[in-house]
C-alpha positions in Angstrom: 7.5 -12.3 -5.8 6.9 -11.9 -2.1 3.3 -12.8 -1.4 3.1 -13.4 2.3 0.7 -11.5 4.6 3.5 -11.1 7.2 5.8 -9.4 4.6 2.9 -7.2 3.6 2.2 -6.1 7.2 5.8 -5.2 7.7 5.8 -3.2 4.5 3.0 -0.9 5.5 2.5 2.1 7.7 -0.9 3.0 9.1 -2.1 6.2 10.5 -5.6 7.5 11.5 -6.5 10.2 8.9 -10.1 11.1 10.0 -12.9 9.6 12.0 -12.9 5.9 11.1 -10.5 6.3 8.2 -7.0 4.8 8.3 -4.4 6.0 5.7 -2.0 3.2 4.6 1.4 3.8 2.9 4.6 2.0 2.0 7.0 1.6 4.9 10.8 1.5 5.1 10.7 -2.3 5.5 9.0 -2.6 2.1 11.6 -0.3 0.5 14.3 -2.6 1.8 12.6 -5.7 0.4 11.9 -4.4 -3.1 14.7 -1.8 -3.7 13.9 1.3 -5.8 10.3 1.1 -6.9 9.8 1.0 -10.7 6.0 0.4 -11.0 2.8 -0.3 -9.1 -0.2 -2.3 -10.2 -3.5 -1.8 -8.4 -5.3 -5.0 -7.5 -8.4 -3.3 -5.9 -9.3 0.3 -6.0 -12.9 0.4 -4.6 -15.4 -1.4 -2.6 -15.2 -3.7 0.4 -12.0 -5.6 1.4 -11.3 -8.4 3.8 -8.3 -8.9 5.9 -5.6 -10.0 3.4 -7.3 -8.8 0.3 -4.6 -7.9 -2.3 -4.5 -4.1 -2.8 -1.5 -3.3 -4.9 1.7 -5.0 -6.2 4.8 -2.9 -5.8 7.5 -3.7 -8.3 11.0 -2.9 -7.5 14.5 -3.4 -8.9 15.2 -6.3 -6.5 11.8 -7.9 -5.9 8.0 -7.3 -6.1 5.6 -7.5 -3.2 1.8 -7.9 -3.0 0.5 -5.6 -0.3 -2.6 -6.8 1.4 -5.3 -5.1 3.4 -4.3 -5.1 7.1 -8.0 -5.2 8.2 -11.5 -5.5 6.8 -13.2 -2.3 5.6 -14.1 -0.2 2.6 -11.8 1.6 0.3 -12.5 5.3 0.6 -9.7 6.6 -1.7 -6.6 5.5 -3.5 -3.6 7.5 -4.5 -3.9 7.1 -8.3 -0.9 9.5 -8.8 1.4 6.6 -7.8 0.8 4.9 -11.2 2.4 7.8 -13.0 4.9 8.5 -10.2 5.9 5.2 -8.5 9.2 6.7 -7.5 7.3 8.6 -4.8 7.3 5.3 -2.8 11.1 5.4 -2.6 11.0 8.0 0.2 8.7 8.5 3.1 6.5 11.5 2.6 3.0 10.9 4.0 1.5 13.5 1.7 2.9 11.9 -1.5 3.5 8.2 -0.8 0.2 7.2 0.8 -1.5 4.4 -1.0 -5.1 3.9 0.2 -7.6 5.2 2.8 -9.6 2.5 4.4 -12.8 3.0 6.4 -13.2 0.6 9.3 -16.9 -0.4 8.7 
């Protein structure tokens, strides 16, 4: 299992979604590390997070990676559809493969 903050940072994309909200998703580097995604396991779905707080484990055919919060804030929303459809993480589509919205408090 890959559980390094550096790998987590490389495996994420971040984009401003609304005032003070940053949407976070699974980046191409993450796809290369884990291979085709088979499952995700949420570690935290609400409340406050610190830099490095584990958010989700992405399980792939080659490896699994723990994705950690890239900054401190509050979870505003999570994409719970990914549990039933982890394959959405295999291709970049910001409307389908986003993981979490964080508010920079």
